[in-house]
C-alpha positions in Angstrom: 30.8 18.2 -45.0 29.3 15.1 -45.0 32.3 13.3 -45.9 34.2 14.6 -43.5 31.7 13.3 -41.2 32.3 9.7 -42.4 35.5 9.9 -42.8 35.5 10.8 -39.0 32.7 8.2 -38.3 35.4 5.3 -39.8 38.3 6.6 -37.7 36.4 6.7 -34.8 32.5 5.3 -35.0 31.9 5.9 -31.2 31.5 9.8 -32.6 28.3 9.0 -34.4 26.5 6.8 -31.5 24.9 8.9 -29.5 25.1 8.8 -25.8 21.3 8.8 -24.9 21.0 5.1 -27.0 23.7 3.8 -24.4 22.3 5.2 -21.6 19.0 4.8 -22.5 19.6 1.0 -22.2 21.5 1.0 -19.3 18.7 2.4 -17.3 16.4 -0.1 -19.1 18.5 -2.7 -17.4 17.8 -1.2 -13.8 14.3 -0.6 -14.4 12.5 -3.8 -12.7 13.7 -2.8 -9.1 11.1 0.1 -9.8 9.2 -3.6 -9.5 10.5 -4.5 -6.2 9.7 -1.3 -4.4 7.5 2.4 -5.6 11.0 4.4 -4.1 12.7 3.1 -7.9 9.9 4.7 -9.8 12.6 7.1 -10.8 14.2 4.8 -12.7 11.7 3.6 -16.2 10.7 7.7 -15.7 14.5 8.8 -16.1 15.1 6.2 -18.6 12.0 7.8 -20.7 12.6 11.3 -20.4 16.4 10.3 -21.5 14.8 8.1 -24.8 12.4 10.9 -25.8 15.7 13.4 -25.5 17.9 11.0 -27.7 15.0 9.9 -30.2 14.3 14.0 -31.1 18.3 14.5 -31.5 19.2 11.5 -33.3 15.9 12.5 -36.1 17.0 15.6 -36.5 20.2 15.0 -36.8 20.1 11.8 -38.7 23.8 12.6 -40.4 25.5 13.0 -37.1 24.3 10.2 -34.7 22.8 6.7 -34.9 21.3 4.7 -31.9 17.4 5.7 -32.7 16.7 2.1 -32.3 18.4 1.4 -29.2 17.2 4.7 -28.1 13.1 3.4 -28.8 13.9 0.1 -27.3 15.3 1.5 -24.4 12.7 4.0 -23.5 10.0 1.5 -24.2 11.0 -1.1 -22.1 11.2 1.8 -18.8 7.7 2.8 -20.2 6.2 -0.8 -19.9 8.1 -1.7 -16.3 6.9 1.8 -15.3 3.3 1.2 -16.3 3.3 -3.0 -14.8 4.7 -1.0 -11.1 2.0 1.8 -11.4 -0.5 -1.2 -12.2 1.3 -3.2 -9.4 0.9 -0.6 -6.9 -2.3 0.3 -7.9 -3.8 -3.5 -7.3 -1.2 -3.6 -3.8 -3.6 -0.4 -2.4 -7.0 -2.2 -3.3 -6.1 -5.5 -1.8 -4.9 -3.9 1.6 -7.9 -1.4 1.4 -10.1 -3.9 1.0 -8.6 -6.7 3.7 -8.8 -4.1 6.1 -12.5 -3.7 5.6 -13.0 -6.8 5.7 -11.3 -6.6 9.1 -13.4 -4.2 10.5 -16.0 -5.9 9.7 -14.9 -8.8 11.3 -14.1 -7.0 14.4 -17.7 -5.0 14.5 -18.9 -9.1 14.8 -17.1 -9.9 17.9 -18.7 -6.6 19.5 -22.0 -7.7 17.9 -21.8 -11.2 19.2 -20.3 -10.0 22.9 -17.2 -11.7 22.0 -14.9 -8.7 23.5 -11.7 -10.8 24.5 -11.7 -11.5 20.8 -12.2 -7.3 19.8 -9.8 -6.7 22.0 -7.0 -9.2 20.7 -7.3 -7.7 17.5 -6.5 -4.3 19.0 -3.2 -5.3 20.9 0.5 -5.9 19.7 1.0 -8.9 17.8 3.6 -10.0 20.2 1.4 -9.5 23.0 -1.5 -12.0 21.6 -2.5 -15.1 23.3 -2.2 -17.8 20.7 -2.0 -20.4 22.7 -5.1 -19.6 24.7 -7.9 -22.2 24.0 -10.5 -20.5 25.8 -10.0 -16.8 25.3 -13.1 -15.7 28.1 -11.1 -18.1 30.7 -7.8 -16.2 29.9 -9.2 -12.5 30.4 -11.1 -13.8 33.9 -8.1 -15.0 34.9 -5.9 -12.0 33.9 -7.3 -8.8 35.8 -4.8 -6.6 34.2 -5.7 -7.3 30.9 -9.2 -7.4 31.6 -8.9 -4.1 32.8 -7.1 -2.8 30.0 -9.9 -4.5 27.5 -12.7 -2.4 29.7 -10.8 0.9 29.4 -10.7 0.7 25.8 -14.2 -0.2 25.0 -14.8 2.3 27.3 -13.4 5.1 25.2 -15.8 6.1 22.1 -16.7 5.4 19.6 -16.4 1.7 20.9 -18.6 2.5 24.0 -21.7 4.1 21.4 -21.0 0.8 19.2 -21.2 -1.5 22.4 -24.7 0.7 23.6 -26.9 0.5 20.2 -25.4 -2.9 19.0 -29.0 -4.0 18.9 -29.6 -0.8 16.8 -26.9 -1.9 13.8 -25.4 -5.0 11.7 -21.6 -5.4 10.9 -22.4 -6.0 7.7 -24.3 -2.8 6.6 -21.4 -0.6 7.4 -19.7 1.9 4.4 -16.6 2.9 3.6 -16.7 6.5 3.6 -12.7 7.3 2.6 -9.5 5.4 2.2 -7.4 7.8 3.4 -4.0 6.7 4.0 -1.9 3.9 2.7 1.8 4.4 4.0 4.5 1.6 3.8 6.5 2.1 6.8 8.9 -0.6 6.0 10.1 -3.1 8.4 7.4 -5.4 7.1 4.9 -2.4 8.5 2.1 -1.0 6.4 -0.5 1.7 8.2 -3.6 1.5 6.6 -6.6 4.3 7.6 -10.0 4.2 6.2 -13.5 6.2 7.6 -16.4 4.2 8.1 -20.5 5.0 8.6 -22.1 2.7 10.2 -26.3 2.5 9.8 -28.3 2.9 12.6 -31.8 1.1 12.7 -33.3 3.9 15.0 -33.2 6.6 14.0 -33.5 5.5 10.6 -31.3 7.9 9.7 -28.9 7.8 12.4 -24.9 6.6 11.7 -22.0 6.0 14.2 -19.1 7.9 12.1 -15.7 6.6 13.0 -12.2 6.3 11.4 -9.9 3.1 12.4 -6.2 2.7 11.6 -4.8 -0.5 10.9 -0.8 -1.7 11.4 -0.1 -5.0 8.5 2.6 -6.6 10.4 4.2 -9.6 11.1 4.3 -11.7 13.8 7.5 -12.4 16.5 8.5 -15.5 14.2 8.3 -14.0 11.0 5.8 -16.7 9.9 2.4 -14.8 8.9 0.9 -11.8 8.5 -1.0 -10.2 11.2 -3.6 -6.8 11.5 -3.6 -4.7 14.7 -6.3 -2.2 14.8 -4.1 0.1 16.4 -6.3 3.8 16.8 -10.2 4.1 16.3 -11.9 7.4 16.5 -15.2 8.8 16.3 -15.7 11.4 13.0 -18.1 13.9 13.6 
């Protein structure tokens, strides 16, 4: 039996080389794509599955198949890049959540210091922002439409409550309750949703609970990343 296999292997050595060794190696060559976008995370997973299957098959039938070293190398490469990809995704998520939280503190600081035009600019789309306006308050005073839009925005809850009680809270006391969503919308746009509690000094146990949805976008020239406070709502 073994002699027959030996003769067959000499005649056609590829018969004894298990297909999983080649497949795992080929998949390993494409796994770096998972570092580009999470959508390709299935590639290293597939490489690991094929690698494990090949390893078990070749180990159980060493007299028939070979290629176990190549299979192990391919599977380990896929595993390494999968771990690298997952770590990158986690670090990226933490970064966006941290930036969103810092932006919320900055936005609350605008409200606290009566810089409503600056706070309103964060809430409008990037293409409509006044990057060239030297004196933002003067710009709003001279543009009735945008001024009325600002007043309308801040008359809605919870903005009206934040403004009415601005002497009872501090931006730096903001508490992150939950990171609710991080969604890649493509075209250089990312949605981040967070829920907050803002403690009040009076009453001592009082808080203003609200949720903010951000968009991370690029300006029209594509030069820099900009954040837009797209939506804010009260939380019971």
